TORTORRO-56857 format. One record per residue (C-alpha): residue number from 1; residue in one letter; x, y, z. Coordinates in steps of 0.1 Angstrom, whole numbers, always signed. Example, Ala and Ser with C-alpha at 12.3 -4.5 7.8 and 13.67 -1.06 7.14 Angstrom:
# TORTORRO-56857
{num 1	residu A	X +123	Y -45	Z +78};
{num 2	residu S	X +137	Y -11	Z +71};
This chain:
# TORTORRO-56857
{num 1	residu M	X +0	Y +0	Z +0};
{num 2	residu R	X +11	Y +36	Z -6};
{num 3	residu N	X +0	Y +69	Z +9};
{num 4	residu P	X +3	Y +92	Z -20};
{num 5	residu Y	X -7	Y +125	Z -2};
{num 6	residu P	X +16	Y +150	Z +15};
{num 7	residu P	X +18	Y +144	Z +53};
{num 8	residu L	X +3	Y +170	Z +76};
{num 9	residu E	X +29	Y +193	Z +92};
{num 10	residu I	X +14	Y +202	Z +126};
{num 11	residu L	X +47	Y +216	Z +140};
{num 12	residu S	X +65	Y +246	Z +125};
{num 13	residu A	X +102	Y +242	Z +116};
{num 14	residu D	X +111	Y +262	Z +147};
{num 15	residu Q	X +89	Y +240	Z +170};
{num 16	residu L	X +104	Y +209	Z +155};
{num 17	residu E	X +139	Y +221	Z +161};
{num 18	residu A	X +131	Y +231	Z +197};
{num 19	residu I	X +119	Y +196	Z +204};
{num 20	residu H	X +150	Y +181	Z +188};
{num 21	residu Q	X +174	Y +203	Z +208};
{num 22	residu T	X +156	Y +195	Z +240};
{num 23	residu S	X +159	Y +158	Z +233};
{num 24	residu L	X +196	Y +162	Z +227};
{num 25	residu R	X +199	Y +180	Z +261};
{num 26	residu I	X +180	Y +151	Z +277};
{num 27	residu L	X +205	Y +126	Z +262};
{num 28	residu E	X +236	Y +147	Z +270};
{num 29	residu E	X +228	Y +161	Z +304};
{num 30	residu L	X +203	Y +136	Z +320};
{num 31	residu G	X +209	Y +104	Z +301};
{num 32	residu I	X +189	Y +71	Z +300};
{num 33	residu E	X +192	Y +43	Z +326};
{num 34	residu L	X +203	Y +12	Z +307};
{num 35	residu M	X +200	Y -19	Z +328};
{num 36	residu S	X +219	Y -43	Z +306};
{num 37	residu P	X +256	Y -46	Z +313};
{num 38	residu D	X +263	Y -59	Z +278};
{num 39	residu A	X +244	Y -30	Z +262};
{num 40	residu R	X +263	Y -5	Z +284};
{num 41	residu R	X +296	Y -21	Z +273};
{num 42	residu R	X +286	Y -17	Z +237};
{num 43	residu L	X +277	Y +20	Z +241};
{num 44	residu R	X +308	Y +27	Z +261};
{num 45	residu A	X +329	Y +13	Z +232};
{num 46	residu A	X +310	Y +35	Z +208};
{num 47	residu G	X +319	Y +66	Z +229};
{num 48	residu A	X +290	Y +71	Z +253};
{num 49	residu E	X +295	Y +83	Z +288};
{num 50	residu V	X +285	Y +54	Z +311};
{num 51	residu D	X +280	Y +55	Z +349};
{num 52	residu E	X +282	Y +19	Z +361};
{num 53	residu T	X +269	Y +27	Z +396};
{num 54	residu S	X +236	Y +42	Z +384};
{num 55	residu G	X +234	Y +26	Z +350};
{num 56	residu I	X +229	Y +60	Z +334};
{num 57	residu V	X +242	Y +64	Z +299};
{num 58	residu R	X +247	Y +98	Z +283};
{num 59	residu L	X +251	Y +104	Z +246};
{num 60	residu D	X +266	Y +134	Z +229};
{num 61	residu R	X +249	Y +147	Z +198};
{num 62	residu G	X +278	Y +135	Z +176};
{num 63	residu L	X +269	Y +99	Z +185};
{num 64	residu V	X +233	Y +105	Z +177};
{num 65	residu A	X +241	Y +120	Z +143};
{num 66	residu G	X +264	Y +92	Z +134};
{num 67	residu A	X +238	Y +66	Z +143};
{num 68	residu L	X +211	Y +83	Z +122};
{num 69	residu A	X +235	Y +85	Z +93};
{num 70	residu S	X +240	Y +47	Z +93};
{num 71	residu A	X +203	Y +37	Z +98};
{num 72	residu P	X +184	Y +29	Z +65};
{num 73	residu S	X +154	Y +50	Z +55};
{num 74	residu R	X +135	Y +20	Z +44};
{num 75	residu F	X +137	Y -18	Z +43};
{num 76	residu D	X +118	Y -49	Z +31};
{num 77	residu L	X +105	Y -75	Z +54};
{num 78	residu V	X +104	Y -109	Z +37};
{num 79	residu P	X +82	Y -137	Z +52};
{num 80	residu R	X +82	Y -173	Z +42};
{num 81	residu N	X +61	Y -164	Z +12};
{num 82	residu P	X +80	Y -138	Z -7};
{num 83	residu A	X +48	Y -126	Z -23};
{num 84	residu R	X +38	Y -112	Z +11};
{num 85	residu T	X +69	Y -90	Z +13};
{num 86	residu V	X +62	Y -56	Z +28};
{num 87	residu R	X +82	Y -24	Z +23};
{num 88	residu I	X +86	Y -2	Z +54};
{num 89	residu G	X +94	Y +34	Z +48};
{num 90	residu G	X +88	Y +63	Z +24};
{num 91	residu D	X +51	Y +65	Z +15};
{num 92	residu H	X +45	Y +28	Z +21};
{num 93	residu L	X +18	Y +19	Z +46};
{num 94	residu V	X +16	Y -14	Z +65};
{num 95	residu F	X -12	Y -25	Z +89};
{num 96	residu G	X -5	Y -48	Z +118};
{num 97	residu L	X -27	Y -71	Z +139};
{num 98	residu V	X -33	Y -63	Z +175};
{num 99	residu A	X -6	Y -76	Z +198};
{num 100	residu G	X -1	Y -82	Z +235};
{num 101	residu P	X -35	Y -84	Z +253};
{num 102	residu P	X -39	Y -109	Z +281};
{num 103	residu N	X -76	Y -113	Z +273};
{num 104	residu I	X -99	Y -122	Z +244};
{num 105	residu H	X -135	Y -113	Z +238};
{num 106	residu D	X -164	Y -120	Z +214};
{num 107	residu L	X -201	Y -114	Z +218};
{num 108	residu E	X -210	Y -151	Z +219};
{num 109	residu R	X -185	Y -163	Z +245};
{num 110	residu G	X -177	Y -132	Z +264};
{num 111	residu R	X -144	Y -120	Z +279};
{num 112	residu R	X -119	Y -147	Z +289};
{num 113	residu P	X -82	Y -152	Z +294};
{num 114	residu G	X -61	Y -155	Z +263};
{num 115	residu N	X -57	Y -191	Z +251};
{num 116	residu F	X -40	Y -209	Z +223};
{num 117	residu R	X -72	Y -218	Z +204};
{num 118	residu D	X -82	Y -182	Z +201};
{num 119	residu Y	X -46	Y -172	Z +193};
{num 120	residu C	X -47	Y -195	Z +163};
{num 121	residu D	X -81	Y -182	Z +152};
{num 122	residu F	X -68	Y -147	Z +152};
{num 123	residu I	X -39	Y -157	Z +131};
{num 124	residu R	X -63	Y -173	Z +106};
{num 125	residu L	X -83	Y -141	Z +105};
{num 126	residu A	X -51	Y -121	Z +98};
{num 127	residu Q	X -44	Y -144	Z +70};
{num 128	residu Y	X -79	Y -141	Z +56};
{num 129	residu F	X -81	Y -103	Z +54};
{num 130	residu N	X -57	Y -88	Z +30};
{num 131	residu T	X -57	Y -54	Z +48};
{num 132	residu I	X -37	Y -70	Z +77};
{num 133	residu H	X -1	Y -72	Z +64};
{num 134	residu V	X +19	Y -83	Z +95};
{num 135	residu I	X +12	Y -102	Z +127};
{num 136	residu G	X +21	Y -86	Z +160};
{num 137	residu N	X +38	Y -101	Z +190};
{num 138	residu Q	X +12	Y -125	Z +205};
{num 139	residu V	X -22	Y -113	Z +195};
{num 140	residu C	X -32	Y -126	Z +229};
{num 141	residu A	X -12	Y -144	Z +255};
{num 142	residu P	X -20	Y -182	Z +255};
{num 143	residu M	X -22	Y -183	Z +293};
{num 144	residu E	X -26	Y -220	Z +296};
{num 145	residu L	X +8	Y -226	Z +281};
{num 146	residu A	X +41	Y -223	Z +300};
{num 147	residu A	X +51	Y -186	Z +302};
{num 148	residu N	X +88	Y -193	Z +294};
{num 149	residu S	X +81	Y -213	Z +262};
{num 150	residu R	X +47	Y -201	Z +249};
{num 151	residu H	X +65	Y -178	Z +224};
{num 152	residu L	X +76	Y -210	Z +206};
{num 153	residu D	X +39	Y -221	Z +201};
{num 154	residu A	X +30	Y -185	Z +190};
{num 155	residu Y	X +58	Y -184	Z +164};
{num 156	residu H	X +49	Y -219	Z +152};
{num 157	residu A	X +12	Y -209	Z +147};
{num 158	residu N	X +23	Y -177	Z +129};
{num 159	residu L	X +43	Y -198	Z +104};
{num 160	residu V	X +18	Y -226	Z +100};
{num 161	residu Y	X -15	Y -208	Z +98};
{num 162	residu S	X -1	Y -177	Z +80};
{num 163	residu D	X +25	Y -168	Z +55};
{num 164	residu R	X +28	Y -132	Z +66};
{num 165	residu A	X +57	Y -115	Z +83};
{num 166	residu F	X +55	Y -113	Z +121};
{num 167	residu H	X +70	Y -95	Z +151};
{num 168	residu C	X +88	Y -117	Z +175};
{num 169	residu S	X +92	Y -111	Z +212};
{num 170	residu A	X +124	Y -94	Z +224};
{num 171	residu I	X +119	Y -100	Z +261};
{num 172	residu G	X +155	Y -113	Z +264};
{num 173	residu A	X +178	Y -126	Z +238};
{num 174	residu G	X +164	Y -161	Z +238};
{num 175	residu R	X +129	Y -153	Z +225};
{num 176	residu A	X +143	Y -130	Z +198};
{num 177	residu L	X +168	Y -157	Z +186};
{num 178	residu D	X +140	Y -183	Z +185};
{num 179	residu G	X +119	Y -161	Z +162};
{num 180	residu I	X +149	Y -154	Z +140};
{num 181	residu R	X +159	Y -191	Z +137};
{num 182	residu M	X +123	Y -203	Z +131};
{num 183	residu M	X +118	Y -178	Z +103};
{num 184	residu A	X +151	Y -189	Z +87};
{num 185	residu I	X +138	Y -225	Z +89};
{num 186	residu A	X +105	Y -215	Z +73};
{num 187	residu R	X +123	Y -197	Z +45};
{num 188	residu G	X +148	Y -226	Z +40};
{num 189	residu E	X +177	Y -202	Z +45};
{num 190	residu T	X +208	Y -196	Z +67};
{num 191	residu L	X +209	Y -170	Z +94};
{num 192	residu E	X +234	Y -151	Z +72};
{num 193	residu A	X +209	Y -149	Z +44};
{num 194	residu L	X +182	Y -137	Z +68};
{num 195	residu A	X +205	Y -110	Z +81};
{num 196	residu A	X +209	Y -97	Z +45};
{num 197	residu S	X +171	Y -99	Z +39};
{num 198	residu P	X +152	Y -95	Z +72};
{num 199	residu G	X +122	Y -117	Z +79};
{num 200	residu V	X +111	Y -108	Z +115};
{num 201	residu M	X +110	Y -76	Z +134};
{num 202	residu T	X +104	Y -66	Z +170};
{num 203	residu I	X +91	Y -39	Z +192};
{num 204	residu I	X +116	Y -25	Z +218};
{num 205	residu S	X +95	Y -9	Z +245};
{num 206	residu V	X +112	Y +18	Z +266};
{num 207	residu N	X +102	Y +19	Z +303};
{num 208	residu S	X +94	Y +56	Z +302};
{num 209	residu P	X +106	Y +78	Z +317};
{num 210	residu R	X +142	Y +73	Z +307};
{num 211	residu R	X +148	Y +36	Z +314};
{num 212	residu L	X +156	Y +7	Z +291};
{num 213	residu D	X +154	Y -26	Z +310};
{num 214	residu E	X +178	Y -55	Z +307};
{num 215	residu A	X +155	Y -79	Z +289};
{num 216	residu M	X +145	Y -53	Z +262};
{num 217	residu A	X +181	Y -42	Z +257};
{num 218	residu D	X +193	Y -77	Z +254};
{num 219	residu G	X +165	Y -85	Z +229};
{num 220	residu L	X +175	Y -54	Z +209};
{num 221	residu V	X +211	Y -66	Z +208};
{num 222	residu A	X +201	Y -101	Z +197};
{num 223	residu M	X +179	Y -87	Z +169};
{num 224	residu A	X +204	Y -61	Z +157};
{num 225	residu S	X +233	Y -87	Z +158};
{num 226	residu H	X +214	Y -107	Z +133};
{num 227	residu G	X +204	Y -77	Z +111};
{num 228	residu Q	X +167	Y -79	Z +120};
{num 229	residu P	X +147	Y -47	Z +123};
{num 230	residu V	X +140	Y -31	Z +157};
{num 231	residu V	X +111	Y -7	Z +164};
{num 232	residu I	X +121	Y +16	Z +193};
{num 233	residu T	X +88	Y +26	Z +210};
{num 234	residu P	X +87	Y +47	Z +242};
{num 235	residu F	X +53	Y +45	Z +259};
{num 236	residu T	X +48	Y +81	Z +270};
{num 237	residu L	X +14	Y +87	Z +286};
{num 238	residu M	X +12	Y +125	Z +293};
{num 239	residu G	X +6	Y +131	Z +330};
{num 240	residu A	X +20	Y +97	Z +340};
{num 241	residu M	X +52	Y +84	Z +322};
{num 242	residu A	X +58	Y +118	Z +306};
{num 243	residu P	X +51	Y +155	Z +314};
{num 244	residu V	X +16	Y +167	Z +310};
{num 245	residu S	X +25	Y +191	Z +282};
{num 246	residu M	X +26	Y +178	Z +246};
{num 247	residu A	X +59	Y +195	Z +238};
{num 248	residu A	X +77	Y +180	Z +269};
{num 249	residu A	X +62	Y +146	Z +262};
{num 250	residu L	X +74	Y +147	Z +226};
{num 251	residu A	X +109	Y +158	Z +237};
{num 252	residu Q	X +112	Y +129	Z +262};
{num 253	residu Q	X +98	Y +104	Z +238};
{num 254	residu N	X +121	Y +116	Z +211};
{num 255	residu A	X +152	Y +113	Z +233};
{num 256	residu E	X +142	Y +77	Z +243};
{num 257	residu A	X +136	Y +67	Z +207};
{num 258	residu L	X +170	Y +82	Z +196};
{num 259	residu F	X +187	Y +63	Z +224};
{num 260	residu G	X +174	Y +30	Z +210};
{num 261	residu V	X +185	Y +40	Z +175};
{num 262	residu V	X +221	Y +47	Z +188};
{num 263	residu L	X +222	Y +13	Z +206};
{num 264	residu A	X +210	Y -6	Z +175};
{num 265	residu Q	X +236	Y +11	Z +153};
{num 266	residu A	X +264	Y +5	Z +179};
{num 267	residu V	X +256	Y -32	Z +177};
{num 268	residu R	X +255	Y -34	Z +139};
{num 269	residu P	X +257	Y -3	Z +118};
{num 270	residu G	X +230	Y -4	Z +91};
{num 271	residu T	X +206	Y -24	Z +113};
{num 272	residu P	X +171	Y -14	Z +101};
{num 273	residu V	X +153	Y +6	Z +128};
{num 274	residu M	X +119	Y +23	Z +131};
{num 275	residu Y	X +111	Y +54	Z +149};
{num 276	residu G	X +83	Y +42	Z +172};
{num 277	residu A	X +59	Y +65	Z +191};
{num 278	residu F	X +31	Y +58	Z +215};
{num 279	residu T	X +23	Y +92	Z +230};
{num 280	residu S	X -12	Y +97	Z +245};
{num 281	residu N	X -26	Y +109	Z +278};
{num 282	residu V	X -41	Y +97	Z +310};
{num 283	residu D	X -74	Y +107	Z +326};
{num 284	residu L	X -61	Y +129	Z +353};
{num 285	residu R	X -91	Y +123	Z +375};
{num 286	residu S	X -85	Y +85	Z +376};
{num 287	residu G	X -50	Y +79	Z +362};
{num 288	residu A	X -65	Y +56	Z +336};
{num 289	residu P	X -49	Y +55	Z +301};
{num 290	residu A	X -68	Y +72	Z +273};
{num 291	residu F	X -64	Y +65	Z +236};
{num 292	residu G	X -80	Y +80	Z +205};
{num 293	residu T	X -81	Y +114	Z +221};
{num 294	residu P	X -74	Y +146	Z +203};
{num 295	residu E	X -40	Y +147	Z +221};
{num 296	residu N	X -32	Y +111	Z +209};
{num 297	residu A	X -42	Y +121	Z +173};
{num 298	residu K	X -20	Y +152	Z +174};
{num 299	residu A	X +9	Y +132	Z +188};
{num 300	residu N	X +6	Y +107	Z +160};
{num 301	residu V	X +9	Y +135	Z +134};
{num 302	residu A	X +38	Y +153	Z +153};
{num 303	residu C	X +58	Y +121	Z +157};
{num 304	residu G	X +56	Y +115	Z +120};
{num 305	residu Q	X +74	Y +149	Z +115};
{num 306	residu L	X +101	Y +139	Z +139};
{num 307	residu A	X +106	Y +105	Z +122};
{num 308	residu R	X +109	Y +122	Z +88};
{num 309	residu R	X +134	Y +148	Z +102};
{num 310	residu Y	X +157	Y +118	Z +110};
{num 311	residu G	X +150	Y +99	Z +78};
{num 312	residu L	X +136	Y +69	Z +97};
{num 313	residu P	X +105	Y +48	Z +90};
{num 314	residu Y	X +77	Y +56	Z +114};
{num 315	residu R	X +57	Y +32	Z +136};
{num 316	residu T	X +25	Y +45	Z +152};
{num 317	residu S	X -7	Y +28	Z +165};
{num 318	residu N	X -44	Y +25	Z +162};
{num 319	residu A	X -59	Y +26	Z +197};
{num 320	residu S	X -90	Y +30	Z +218};
{num 321	residu A	X -98	Y +29	Z +255};
{num 322	residu S	X -133	Y +16	Z +250};
{num 323	residu N	X -143	Y -16	Z +268};
{num 324	residu A	X -166	Y -27	Z +240};
{num 325	residu A	X -168	Y -28	Z +202};
{num 326	residu D	X -192	Y +2	Z +204};
{num 327	residu A	X -195	Y +38	Z +192};
{num 328	residu Q	X -168	Y +49	Z +216};
{num 329	residu G	X -144	Y +22	Z +202};
{num 330	residu A	X -152	Y +34	Z +167};
{num 331	residu Y	X -148	Y +71	Z +171};
{num 332	residu E	X -116	Y +68	Z +192};
{num 333	residu T	X -102	Y +44	Z +167};
{num 334	residu E	X -110	Y +68	Z +138};
{num 335	residu M	X -93	Y +96	Z +157};
{num 336	residu S	X -62	Y +76	Z +163};
{num 337	residu L	X -62	Y +61	Z +128};
{num 338	residu W	X -65	Y +94	Z +110};
{num 339	residu G	X -37	Y +109	Z +131};
{num 340	residu A	X -15	Y +80	Z +120};
{num 341	residu I	X -25	Y +84	Z +83};
{num 342	residu L	X -20	Y +122	Z +83};
{num 343	residu G	X +13	Y +117	Z +101};
{num 344	residu R	X +24	Y +94	Z +73};
{num 345	residu G	X +28	Y +63	Z +95};
{num 346	residu N	X +46	Y +35	Z +77};
{num 347	residu L	X +36	Y +8	Z +102};
{num 348	residu I	X +3	Y +12	Z +120};
{num 349	residu Y	X +6	Y -13	Z +148};
{num 350	residu H	X -25	Y -27	Z +166};
{num 351	residu A	X -45	Y -17	Z +135};
{num 352	residu A	X -71	Y -44	Z +139};
{num 353	residu G	X -86	Y -59	Z +171};
{num 354	residu W	X -74	Y -36	Z +199};
{num 355	residu Q	X -99	Y -31	Z +227};
{num 356	residu E	X -100	Y -20	Z +263};
{num 357	residu G	X -68	Y +0	Z +261};
{num 358	residu G	X -49	Y -30	Z +249};
{num 359	residu L	X -60	Y -54	Z +276};
{num 360	residu T	X -84	Y -74	Z +252};
{num 361	residu A	X -82	Y -86	Z +217};
{num 362	residu S	X -118	Y -86	Z +203};
{num 363	residu Y	X -132	Y -106	Z +174};
{num 364	residu E	X -159	Y -80	Z +167};
{num 365	residu K	X -135	Y -51	Z +170};
{num 366	residu L	X -111	Y -68	Z +146};
{num 367	residu I	X -139	Y -69	Z +120};
{num 368	residu L	X -150	Y -33	Z +126};
{num 369	residu D	X -113	Y -22	Z +123};
{num 370	residu V	X -109	Y -41	Z +91};
{num 371	residu E	X -138	Y -22	Z +77};
{num 372	residu M	X -122	Y +11	Z +87};
{num 373	residu L	X -88	Y +0	Z +72};
{num 374	residu Q	X -105	Y -10	Z +40};
{num 375	residu M	X -122	Y +24	Z +38};
{num 376	residu I	X -88	Y +41	Z +44};
{num 377	residu V	X -73	Y +20	Z +16};
{num 378	residu E	X -101	Y +32	Z -7};
{num 379	residu F	X -97	Y +68	Z +4};
{num 380	residu L	X -60	Y +67	Z -4};
{num 381	residu E	X -67	Y +57	Z -40};
{num 382	residu P	X -60	Y +88	Z -62};
{num 383	residu I	X -89	Y +103	Z -81};
{num 384	residu A	X -87	Y +94	Z -118};
{num 385	residu V	X -94	Y +124	Z -141};
{num 386	residu G	X -92	Y +112	Z -177};
{num 387	residu E	X -116	Y +118	Z -206};
{num 388	residu A	X -136	Y +86	Z -198};
{num 389	residu E	X -138	Y +96	Z -161};
{num 390	residu L	X -149	Y +131	Z -168};
{num 391	residu G	X -180	Y +116	Z -185};
{num 392	residu F	X -190	Y +146	Z -206};
{num 393	residu E	X -209	Y +124	Z -231};
{num 394	residu A	X -229	Y +109	Z -202};
{num 395	residu I	X -238	Y +143	Z -190};
{num 396	residu R	X -248	Y +153	Z -225};
{num 397	residu R	X -271	Y +122	Z -228};
{num 398	residu I	X -291	Y +127	Z -197};
{num 399	residu P	X -317	Y +155	Z -199};
{num 400	residu T	X -321	Y +180	Z -171};
{num 401	residu G	X -339	Y +165	Z -141};
{num 402	residu G	X -331	Y +129	Z -153};
{num 403	residu H	X -310	Y +102	Z -137};
{num 404	residu F	X -279	Y +82	Z -145};
{num 405	residu F	X -289	Y +47	Z -132};
{num 406	residu G	X -293	Y +31	Z -166};
{num 407	residu D	X -267	Y +52	Z -186};
{num 408	residu P	X -239	Y +32	Z -203};
{num 409	residu H	X -213	Y +52	Z -183};
{num 410	residu T	X -229	Y +38	Z -151};
{num 411	residu M	X -235	Y +3	Z -164};
{num 412	residu E	X -198	Y +0	Z -175};
{num 413	residu R	X -187	Y +8	Z -139};
{num 414	residu Y	X -214	Y -1	Z -115};
{num 415	residu Q	X -198	Y -33	Z -102};
{num 416	residu H	X -166	Y -16	Z -90};
{num 417	residu A	X -176	Y +21	Z -89};
{num 418	residu F	X -178	Y +25	Z -51};
{num 419	residu Y	X -165	Y +9	Z -20};
{num 420	residu R	X -185	Y -22	Z -10};
{num 421	residu P	X -187	Y -24	Z +28};
{num 422	residu L	X -178	Y -54	Z +49};
{num 423	residu V	X -200	Y -46	Z +79};
{num 424	residu S	X -220	Y -14	Z +71};
{num 425	residu D	X -257	Y -19	Z +64};
{num 426	residu W	X -272	Y +6	Z +39};
{num 427	residu Q	X -307	Y -8	Z +38};
{num 428	residu G	X -337	Y +13	Z +48};
{num 429	residu H	X -352	Y +9	Z +83};
{num 430	residu E	X -379	Y -15	Z +74};
{num 431	residu N	X -356	Y -39	Z +54};
{num 432	residu W	X -330	Y -36	Z +82};
{num 433	residu R	X -356	Y -47	Z +108};
{num 434	residu L	X -368	Y -76	Z +85};
{num 435	residu A	X -332	Y -88	Z +83};
{num 436	residu G	X -330	Y -90	Z +121};
{num 437	residu G	X -322	Y -54	Z +131};
{num 438	residu L	X -286	Y -63	Z +139};
{num 439	residu D	X -262	Y -35	Z +150};
{num 440	residu A	X -227	Y -33	Z +136};
{num 441	residu A	X -211	Y -54	Z +163};
{num 442	residu Q	X -237	Y -81	Z +158};
{num 443	residu R	X -231	Y -81	Z +121};
{num 444	residu A	X -193	Y -83	Z +128};
{num 445	residu T	X -199	Y -115	Z +147};
{num 446	residu Q	X -214	Y -130	Z +115};
{num 447	residu V	X -184	Y -118	Z +95};
{num 448	residu W	X -157	Y -133	Z +116};
{num 449	residu K	X -175	Y -166	Z +119};
{num 450	residu R	X -179	Y -167	Z +81};
{num 451	residu A	X -142	Y -158	Z +76};
{num 452	residu L	X -130	Y -186	Z +99};
{num 453	residu A	X -153	Y -210	Z +79};
{num 454	residu E	X -138	Y -199	Z +46};
{num 455	residu Y	X -102	Y -196	Z +58};
{num 456	residu E	X -77	Y -217	Z +38};
{num 457	residu Q	X -44	Y -226	Z +54};
{num 458	residu P	X -14	Y -215	Z +32};
{num 459	residu P	X +8	Y -243	Z +19};
{num 460	residu L	X +39	Y -252	Z +38};
{num 461	residu D	X +64	Y -278	Z +26};
{num 462	residu E	X +62	Y -309	Z +49};
{num 463	residu S	X +99	Y -311	Z +55};
{num 464	residu I	X +99	Y -275	Z +67};
{num 465	residu R	X +69	Y -282	Z +90};
{num 466	residu E	X +88	Y -312	Z +104};
{num 467	residu E	X +119	Y -291	Z +110};
{num 468	residu L	X +99	Y -264	Z +128};
{num 469	residu D	X +82	Y -291	Z +149};
{num 470	residu A	X +116	Y -305	Z +158};
{num 471	residu Y	X +130	Y -270	Z +167};
{num 472	residu V	X +101	Y -262	Z +190};
{num 473	residu A	X +104	Y -296	Z +207};
{num 474	residu R	X +142	Y -292	Z +212};
{num 475	residu R	X +139	Y -256	Z +225};
{num 476	residu R	X +111	Y -265	Z +248};
{num 477	residu A	X +132	Y -292	Z +264};
{num 478	residu E	X +162	Y -268	Z +267};
{num 479	residu I	X +141	Y -241	Z +282};
{num 480	residu G	X +126	Y -266	Z +306};
{num 481	residu A	X +161	Y -276	Z +316};
{num 482	residu G	X +168	Y -240	Z +326};
{num 483	residu E	X +187	Y -229	Z +295};
{num 484	residu P	X +179	Y -195	Z +279};
C-alpha cells in the first residue's frame, strides 16, 4: 500500500527544532538508565559516557548524528512467502494485527483469558483479510501454556497458519533468537541470508521515563546482531510516564527513541530501525490511560514529523480505550487512525482488534477495524481524471432532471464504482428490521464466523513443517532444563 498524499505538518520548523534540541539535552545532560551490562559495554565502546553505579548512559549529539546516518530510511520484510513481502518506509503503509492483550472477547463467548485456540483463530483471520499485512507479537497471551516457552507455540502458529511477516518477542535474547531461527527454517535459509534480507522484526519498549530494562536491551542486541529490524517505541502517557504538556512529552519520547537507535547502530551499523511512538494521555481524574483522544491524534501527526526529520520509517498505533466494540471504540479508533495516516505512518501497529486500552483482543473489533482500514485504503486511491472519467458524453445524454442509473457510463462501472462495505448496512429501516435489526457489532460476529469457515491454510512444505516441529520440541526441552 502507498499513501500518495503529502503528510500533515502540525509543527513549525522552529517548533520541530526546539523539540529536537531539548531531546539532545536530555541525552547529553540527563541520560537514560540502561539496565543491561552488555548493552552498556557496547555503548561505552561507541563513545558514550557510562556511569556503572547508576546505569545512566549519556550520549553526545555526535553519536546521535552518526547513528542516524547509518540507519536505513526504508527496508523490506520478507516472510516465508516472498509474495507477502512488505516495504517499510517512504510512502508505504503497513497495517499490523493487535498484539499483547492478556484477554480475548467476542459477543457469543464473552471476555476470557487469552488461550491458544483463540490465538490460532486470530492468526487465521489475519491471513484471511488482506488489509492485515503483518502479525504482531502474540495477538493474545496463550495463558494455559508455560510462560517461558509459549512464544515457541506462537511463532509456530504464525508460520503454519499464515505466510505473513510477524513480530517476535524481544523480552530477552532467547525469545528473539527463537523467532529469527524459526523464520530462517521457514524460508529454508541460513541466518546469514536472513541478516541480508530480514524476515522478522520486534518492538523494543522503553520503560518511560528514561529507562531501558535489561530484557528489552538484550533482545534489541540479539535482533540487531542478526540484522533484523527493531522498532524503538517509548510508551509516553502524558501526565504519568511523561510530562503533562505535549511538547515536553514529545521531547522525552524523542530522546528515548533516539537512544534506542544509537544502541542498535552500535551493535551493527546499518541495522534497520523504526522510529516508534506511542504518546497519548491519561485521565487525570483517575489515572486511567486514554487513547484515540485529540492529544493522541495530534501526537501521531507530530511524531511523524520527527521521524521524517531523522529519515527513519515511522511506527504508530491505532488505539482506543473503549471496553466494548461500540461507538466509543469506533470514534476513538478513527481519531487515532486518522492521526496515523495524516502523520504518514509506515507501520500502524494494533491496526485491527485492539480493545479495552490493549487489555483485550476482540473478534468484533477486529472486523470493525478491518472495515475502517479498507475504507482508508479506498480513500488513499488517487482520483482518476481522464476523458472517460470526466463523463462529458454521459452528462450530454441525460436530460435535465433525469438520472444516471441506466446510462452506459454507469453500467460499465457499477460493479466496481464504489467501496462495498464489509459490515455497514445501507438498507432502509424496514428492510433492516426484517433482516434481524442487527447492529454493527452483531453483524461483525457473523463476518468473523464466516471468515473462519472460509479460511484456507497456506501451503507449507512438509519437510519445513517437520523441521519447525523439531526445533520447537528441542527448544522447549532446553528451556525446561533451565537454559535460555
